[in-house]
C-alpha positions as CSV (number, residue, x, y, z in Angstrom):
1,M,73.9,11.2,-48.3
2,S,75.3,10.8,-44.8
3,T,73.1,10.1,-41.8
4,Q,73.5,9.9,-38.1
5,R,71.2,9.3,-35.1
6,I,71.7,11.2,-31.8
7,S,69.8,10.0,-28.8
8,G,69.4,11.6,-25.4
9,R,67.3,12.0,-22.3
10,F,66.0,15.0,-20.4
11,A,65.2,14.8,-16.7
12,P,62.4,17.0,-15.1
13,G,63.8,20.4,-14.3
14,V,66.1,20.5,-17.4
15,G,67.0,24.0,-18.7
16,D,65.0,25.8,-21.3
17,W,67.3,25.3,-24.3
18,Q,69.6,22.4,-25.0
19,Y,72.0,22.3,-28.0
20,V,72.9,19.2,-30.0
21,G,75.8,19.8,-32.3
22,F,76.6,18.1,-35.6
23,D,79.3,18.7,-38.3
24,V,78.5,19.7,-41.9
25,P,81.3,19.1,-44.4
26,E,82.0,21.0,-47.6
27,G,79.7,20.2,-50.5
28,V,76.4,19.7,-48.7
29,R,73.4,21.0,-50.6
30,E,70.6,20.1,-48.1
31,I,70.2,19.3,-44.4
32,E,67.2,17.2,-43.2
33,V,66.4,16.6,-39.5
34,V,63.7,14.3,-38.1
35,Y,63.0,14.1,-34.4
36,S,60.8,12.1,-32.0
37,F,60.4,11.8,-28.2
38,D,58.5,9.5,-25.9
39,R,55.1,10.4,-24.4
40,P,54.5,8.3,-21.2
41,E,51.1,8.5,-19.5
42,V,50.9,11.0,-16.7
43,P,48.2,11.3,-14.0
44,P,45.6,14.1,-14.1
45,G,47.1,17.5,-13.3
46,V,50.6,16.5,-14.4
47,K,52.1,17.8,-17.6
48,G,53.3,15.3,-20.2
49,N,56.2,15.6,-22.5
50,A,56.4,18.4,-25.2
51,L,59.6,19.2,-27.1
52,D,60.3,22.2,-29.4
53,I,62.9,22.3,-32.1
54,G,64.9,24.7,-34.2
55,V,68.4,25.0,-35.7
56,F,71.4,27.4,-35.8
57,G,74.2,27.4,-38.4
58,P,77.9,28.0,-37.8
59,D,78.6,30.7,-35.2
60,R,75.0,30.2,-34.0
61,R,73.5,32.1,-36.9
62,F,69.7,31.5,-36.7
63,R,68.3,29.3,-39.5
64,G,64.9,28.3,-38.2
65,W,62.3,27.3,-35.6
66,S,59.2,25.3,-35.7
67,G,58.5,24.7,-32.0
68,G,56.3,21.7,-31.6
69,A,54.4,22.3,-34.8
70,R,56.2,19.6,-36.9
71,D,58.5,16.7,-36.5
72,R,61.0,17.4,-39.3
73,F,62.5,20.1,-41.4
74,R,64.7,20.6,-44.5
75,I,67.0,23.5,-45.5
76,S,68.7,24.1,-48.8
77,A,69.9,27.1,-50.8
78,T,66.6,27.0,-52.8
79,E,63.9,26.3,-50.2
80,A,63.2,25.4,-46.6
81,T,60.4,24.0,-44.5
82,P,58.1,26.8,-43.3
83,G,59.7,28.3,-40.2
84,Y,63.2,27.8,-41.6
85,L,65.4,30.1,-43.7
86,P,66.6,28.9,-47.1
87,G,70.1,29.7,-48.0
88,K,73.5,28.2,-48.7
89,I,74.5,25.3,-46.4
90,E,77.7,26.6,-44.9
91,P,80.2,24.0,-43.7
92,G,81.0,23.9,-40.0
93,R,79.4,23.2,-36.7
94,W,75.6,23.3,-36.8
95,E,73.4,22.9,-33.7
96,V,69.9,21.6,-33.3
97,I,68.2,23.6,-30.4
98,L,65.8,21.6,-28.4
99,G,63.3,23.2,-26.0
100,P,61.9,20.9,-23.4
101,Y,58.6,22.7,-23.0
102,T,57.2,20.3,-20.4
103,V,58.9,17.2,-19.1
104,S,56.9,14.4,-17.4
105,P,58.0,12.9,-14.0
106,Q,59.4,9.9,-16.0
107,G,61.7,12.1,-18.0
108,M,61.9,12.5,-21.8
109,A,63.9,10.3,-24.2
110,Y,64.5,11.7,-27.7
111,D,66.0,10.7,-31.0
112,L,67.4,13.0,-33.7
113,D,68.0,11.7,-37.2
114,I,70.2,14.1,-39.1
115,A,70.9,13.6,-42.9
116,V,73.2,15.7,-45.0
117,H,72.7,15.5,-48.8
118,L,75.8,16.1,-51.0
119,G,75.8,17.8,-54.3
120,P,75.8,21.3,-55.9
121,D,73.5,24.0,-54.7
122,G,70.2,24.6,-56.6
123,P,69.1,28.1,-57.6
124,A,69.4,30.7,-54.9
125,F,66.1,31.4,-53.0
126,E,64.6,34.8,-54.1
127,P,62.6,36.5,-51.3
128,S,59.4,38.3,-52.1
129,T,58.5,40.8,-49.3
130,A,55.3,42.7,-48.9
131,P,55.1,46.3,-50.1
132,E,54.8,49.1,-47.5
133,T,51.7,50.6,-49.1
134,A,48.2,49.5,-49.8
135,P,47.0,52.3,-52.0
136,N,43.4,51.2,-52.4
137,R,42.9,51.4,-48.6
138,D,44.9,54.6,-47.8
139,R,42.4,57.3,-46.9
140,G,44.9,59.8,-45.4
141,A,44.2,60.8,-41.9
142,A,41.5,58.3,-40.8
143,W,40.6,55.4,-38.5
144,Y,42.1,52.1,-39.8
145,R,41.2,48.6,-38.8
146,G,43.7,45.8,-38.3
147,D,44.7,42.6,-36.5
148,G,48.2,42.5,-35.1
149,H,48.5,38.9,-33.9
150,L,48.2,36.2,-36.6
151,H,49.8,32.8,-37.5
152,T,50.1,30.7,-40.6
153,I,51.9,27.4,-41.5
154,Y,55.1,29.4,-41.1
155,S,54.8,28.6,-37.4
156,D,52.0,26.7,-35.7
157,G,49.1,28.1,-37.7
158,R,47.0,26.1,-40.1
159,R,46.2,28.8,-42.7
160,R,48.4,29.3,-45.7
161,P,49.4,32.9,-46.3
162,E,46.9,33.4,-49.1
163,E,44.1,32.0,-46.9
164,L,45.0,34.5,-44.2
165,V,44.9,37.4,-46.7
166,K,41.5,36.3,-48.0
167,D,40.1,36.1,-44.5
168,A,41.5,39.5,-43.5
169,R,40.0,41.1,-46.6
170,E,36.6,39.5,-45.8
171,A,36.8,40.9,-42.3
172,R,37.2,44.3,-43.9
173,L,40.6,45.0,-42.4
174,D,43.0,47.6,-43.7
175,F,46.1,46.0,-42.3
176,I,47.5,42.9,-40.6
177,V,50.7,42.1,-38.7
178,S,52.4,38.7,-39.4
179,T,53.6,37.4,-36.0
180,E,54.9,33.9,-36.4
181,H,56.5,32.3,-33.3
182,N,60.2,32.9,-33.0
183,N,61.0,33.2,-36.7
184,P,60.8,35.6,-39.7
185,S,60.4,33.1,-42.5
186,A,57.0,34.3,-43.5
187,H,58.4,37.8,-44.1
188,L,60.1,36.4,-47.2
189,Q,56.9,35.2,-48.7
190,W,54.3,37.9,-48.3
191,G,55.0,39.6,-51.6
192,H,53.5,36.7,-53.4
193,H,50.2,37.2,-51.6
194,A,50.0,41.0,-51.0
195,T,47.1,43.0,-52.5
196,D,46.4,46.7,-53.1
197,D,43.7,46.7,-50.4
198,L,45.5,45.1,-47.4
199,L,48.7,46.4,-45.8
200,I,50.9,43.5,-44.4
201,L,53.4,44.4,-41.7
202,N,56.2,42.1,-40.6
203,G,56.5,41.0,-37.0
204,E,57.5,38.1,-34.7
205,E,55.8,36.7,-31.7
206,V,58.8,36.4,-29.4
207,T,57.8,33.3,-27.5
208,T,59.7,33.0,-24.2
209,R,59.1,30.7,-21.2
210,T,57.8,33.6,-19.2
211,G,55.5,35.4,-21.6
212,H,55.0,36.1,-25.3
213,W,55.6,39.5,-26.9
214,P,54.8,40.3,-30.5
215,A,57.3,42.7,-32.0
216,W,55.5,44.8,-34.6
217,N,56.9,46.5,-37.7
218,L,60.2,44.7,-38.2
219,P,62.2,45.1,-41.4
220,A,61.7,41.9,-43.5
221,G,63.9,39.1,-42.4
222,T,64.6,40.5,-38.9
223,W,64.9,37.9,-36.2
224,I,64.5,38.8,-32.5
225,D,66.0,36.3,-30.0
226,W,63.6,34.5,-27.7
227,R,66.1,32.8,-25.4
228,H,65.5,34.9,-22.3
229,R,63.3,35.0,-19.2
230,A,61.7,37.6,-17.0
231,D,64.5,37.2,-14.4
232,D,66.9,38.8,-16.8
233,P,65.6,42.3,-17.3
234,R,68.8,43.6,-19.0
235,E,68.4,41.0,-21.8
236,L,64.7,42.0,-22.4
237,Q,65.7,45.7,-22.5
238,K,68.4,45.0,-25.0
239,L,65.9,43.3,-27.3
240,V,63.2,46.0,-26.8
241,D,65.9,48.5,-27.8
242,E,66.5,46.5,-31.0
243,V,62.8,46.6,-31.8
244,H,62.6,50.4,-31.2
245,E,65.7,51.1,-33.2
246,V,64.0,49.7,-36.4
247,G,60.7,51.6,-35.7
248,G,58.9,48.7,-34.1
249,L,56.8,48.3,-31.0
250,V,56.6,45.6,-28.3
251,V,53.2,44.1,-27.3
252,A,52.6,42.2,-24.1
253,A,50.4,39.3,-25.5
254,H,47.6,37.6,-23.6
255,P,49.1,38.5,-20.2
256,F,47.0,36.0,-18.3
257,G,46.9,33.3,-20.9
258,P,46.4,29.9,-19.1
259,C,48.9,27.8,-21.2
260,V,52.4,27.0,-19.9
261,G,54.7,30.0,-20.5
262,C,52.0,32.1,-22.0
263,S,51.3,34.4,-19.0
264,W,53.3,37.7,-18.8
265,E,55.9,37.8,-16.1
266,F,58.0,40.7,-17.3
267,G,55.9,43.5,-15.8
268,L,53.2,45.1,-17.9
269,E,54.7,48.6,-17.8
270,R,57.8,47.3,-19.7
271,A,55.8,46.9,-23.0
272,D,54.8,49.6,-25.4
273,L,51.3,48.1,-25.8
274,I,49.2,45.6,-23.8
275,E,47.0,43.1,-25.6
276,V,44.0,43.3,-23.2
277,W,41.7,41.3,-25.5
278,N,42.9,38.1,-27.3
279,G,40.5,36.2,-29.5
280,P,37.0,35.4,-28.3
281,W,36.2,37.0,-24.9
282,T,37.2,34.8,-22.0
283,L,38.1,35.1,-18.3
284,D,41.8,35.7,-18.9
285,D,40.8,38.8,-21.0
286,E,38.7,40.0,-18.1
287,A,41.7,39.6,-15.8
288,T,43.9,41.6,-18.2
289,V,41.5,44.5,-18.4
290,I,41.3,44.6,-14.6
291,A,45.1,44.6,-14.4
292,W,45.4,47.3,-17.2
293,D,42.8,49.4,-15.4
294,S,44.7,49.1,-12.1
295,L,47.8,50.4,-13.9
296,L,45.8,53.4,-15.1
297,R,44.5,54.1,-11.5
298,A,48.2,54.0,-10.3
299,G,49.2,56.6,-12.9
300,T,50.8,54.3,-15.5
301,W,49.3,54.1,-18.9
302,V,50.3,51.5,-21.5
303,P,47.9,51.8,-24.5
304,A,45.6,48.8,-25.0
305,V,45.2,46.8,-28.2
306,G,43.2,43.7,-29.1
307,N,44.0,40.9,-31.6
308,S,42.6,37.6,-32.7
309,D,45.7,35.4,-32.3
310,A,44.1,33.3,-35.1
311,H,45.8,29.9,-35.7
312,T,43.2,27.7,-37.4
313,P,40.5,28.3,-40.0
314,S,37.9,28.2,-37.2
315,D,39.6,31.1,-35.5
316,R,38.0,34.3,-36.8
317,V,40.5,36.8,-38.1
318,G,39.6,40.3,-36.8
319,L,37.9,39.0,-33.5
320,P,38.9,41.4,-32.0
321,Q,40.4,44.1,-34.1
322,N,42.1,47.5,-33.5
323,V,40.6,50.7,-34.8
324,V,43.6,53.1,-34.8
325,W,43.8,56.8,-35.9
326,A,46.7,57.4,-38.2
327,E,47.7,60.1,-40.6
328,G,47.8,57.5,-43.4
329,L,48.1,53.8,-44.0
330,S,51.8,53.2,-43.7
331,P,53.7,51.2,-41.1
332,H,55.3,54.3,-39.5
333,Q,52.0,56.2,-39.3
334,L,50.2,53.2,-37.8
335,M,52.9,52.7,-35.1
336,A,52.6,56.5,-34.3
337,G,48.9,56.1,-33.7
338,F,49.3,53.0,-31.5
339,I,52.0,54.5,-29.3
340,Q,49.8,57.6,-28.8
341,G,47.0,55.4,-27.7
342,R,44.7,56.6,-30.4
343,N,43.1,53.2,-30.6
344,W,39.9,51.4,-29.7
345,I,39.0,47.7,-30.0
346,A,36.0,46.1,-31.6
347,E,34.7,42.6,-32.0
348,S,34.1,43.1,-35.8
349,A,33.9,45.7,-38.5
350,E,30.2,46.0,-37.9
351,V,30.8,47.9,-34.6
352,Q,31.2,51.7,-35.0
353,L,32.1,53.9,-32.0
354,E,32.8,57.6,-31.5
355,F,34.1,58.8,-28.1
356,T,34.9,62.5,-27.5
357,A,35.2,65.0,-24.6
358,T,34.4,68.7,-24.8
359,D,34.4,71.7,-22.5
360,G,32.3,73.7,-25.0
361,T,35.3,75.2,-26.6
362,N,37.9,72.5,-27.1
363,T,37.5,68.8,-27.9
364,A,39.6,65.7,-27.4
365,G,39.3,62.2,-28.6
366,I,40.6,58.7,-27.7
367,G,44.3,58.9,-26.5
368,E,44.2,62.7,-26.3
369,R,44.2,65.1,-23.3
370,L,41.8,68.0,-22.6
371,A,43.4,70.5,-20.2
372,T,40.6,72.6,-18.7
373,D,39.1,73.6,-15.4
374,E,35.6,73.9,-17.0
375,P,33.0,71.1,-16.9
376,V,33.7,68.4,-19.5
377,T,31.0,66.4,-21.2
378,F,32.0,63.0,-22.6
379,E,29.8,61.6,-25.4
380,V,29.8,58.0,-26.7
381,K,28.0,57.0,-29.9
382,V,27.7,53.3,-30.8
383,E,26.3,51.7,-33.9
384,G,26.3,48.1,-35.2
385,A,26.1,46.6,-31.8
386,P,22.4,46.1,-30.9
387,D,21.3,44.8,-27.6
388,T,24.4,45.9,-25.8
389,H,25.1,48.4,-23.0
390,I,27.7,51.2,-22.5
391,R,29.9,51.6,-19.5
392,I,31.7,54.9,-18.9
393,L,34.6,54.4,-16.5
394,D,37.1,56.6,-14.7
395,Q,39.5,56.0,-11.8
396,G,36.5,56.0,-9.4
397,G,34.9,53.1,-11.2
398,P,32.1,52.5,-13.7
399,Q,29.3,54.9,-14.5
400,W,26.1,53.7,-16.2
401,G,26.0,54.8,-19.8
402,G,22.8,53.2,-21.1
403,Y,21.6,50.7,-23.7
404,V,22.4,50.4,-27.4
405,E,19.2,49.7,-29.3
406,K,18.9,48.3,-32.9
407,N,19.5,51.7,-34.4
408,G,22.4,52.6,-32.1
409,G,22.8,54.4,-28.8
410,T,24.3,57.5,-27.3
411,A,25.5,58.1,-23.8
412,T,26.8,61.3,-22.1
413,W,28.5,62.0,-18.8
414,T,29.7,65.3,-17.4
415,T,32.5,65.8,-14.9
416,R,35.5,68.1,-14.1
417,S,39.2,67.5,-13.9
418,R,39.2,68.0,-10.2
419,Y,37.2,64.8,-9.9
420,T,38.4,62.7,-12.9
421,R,41.9,62.1,-14.4
422,W,40.8,59.9,-17.3
423,V,37.7,58.3,-18.8
424,R,37.4,55.2,-20.9
425,V,34.5,53.2,-22.4
426,E,33.4,49.6,-22.6
427,V,30.5,48.2,-24.6
428,R,29.3,44.8,-23.4
429,R,26.6,42.3,-24.4
430,D,24.6,40.4,-21.8
431,Q,25.8,37.1,-23.3
432,R,27.5,34.5,-21.1
433,T,30.5,32.6,-22.3
434,D,32.0,29.5,-20.9
435,T,34.0,31.5,-18.4
436,T,32.4,35.0,-18.2
437,V,29.0,36.5,-17.3
438,D,29.0,38.7,-20.4
439,T,30.9,39.5,-23.6
440,M,33.0,42.5,-24.5
441,V,31.9,44.2,-27.8
442,A,34.2,47.3,-27.8
443,L,36.7,48.9,-25.5
444,T,38.6,52.2,-25.8
445,N,41.8,53.7,-24.5
446,P,41.2,56.7,-22.2
447,I,40.7,60.4,-22.8
448,F,42.7,62.3,-20.2
449,L,41.7,65.4,-18.3
450,G,43.9,68.0,-16.7
451,A,47.4,69.4,-17.4
452,G,49.2,66.1,-17.3
């Protein structure tokens, strides 16, 4: 075994990504890295030190990322720390990538202890990826429920993959999307935990310093680079194109998230989908819905989604969840439903909602368009959400829909395309949270009127 210590210091204002190189000779079977950094006290309102870590192999080939979730990692041909990719240790110049997330006014001193273990490789790692079907949940053309923003121990989550699967099944979901921060290592494990009644899609939460964007429906093992900012639109477009080329979609996550680097600075219209509801309802979700509604009023529609962003066992998987119309339960069919906006969002599987528009001859549903000059009646039916109320909204603002009693509720509203371009629905409960005056229970994408 050979070890070396590398020490350094970052000043406030240091760049996002710093690289520390080290040489790996022939005959190394395992790399082990341990790091630490100082945490001086800071006054109220000032950010302390936080330092992310990952590693690239020769020619800057990605080999793993754990952010600030752990203080060490190991990589060999046989296995790797969660967040890192097992595989042969190639000789050459490797680089630890350090991400100074926040740096205190006193600066940040760090130490890296790098050990290389000599010897022959162990057995090659054998990936086990999730199947692309869940036959016991595929009902053909139907509404499917799923959570598209989830974390496990393969990034900064606390659930093991099997625990996430268990909780998703208990939430009565049909599918989930695995979205670990900045790495695809979980993709290579899901086959060990997949079931016939839960479809598992691969993704990545691309975690930049100016916003987070889950990439949905990636081929197993695909890594999307996260080393870009909103001031480089060409780089974002290149990566978005990469996602689209493999059949995936780009989601603007928690656009008004209050943590450092979490809020969306890229422009909401640059995403395929907007996560308007993230986890339990809070003030930043309210702000996102207002911003999304403003885009609609200005003539730009980016379909809305909602996800739990569950990290810990206390975070409820499926709060909220998407209810998307698809021709079947396959990754391609689900993505088609989402991009068409045929989706509504619910706080749980208990909530049932139907939303349609008719001119007496033709009918349209969520995400669809009804081209008619005749009067149009919108009807909303809600069950499983007692003691709530329905809001019907168009570009002119909210219309009163009425109350949902214990056995459900129905609301109708009639208009014409000369007055209304689109109509959407919210269901809310008069229950205060720590930051809002009420709680969202369900929210739909619009139904559109007119020729388009």
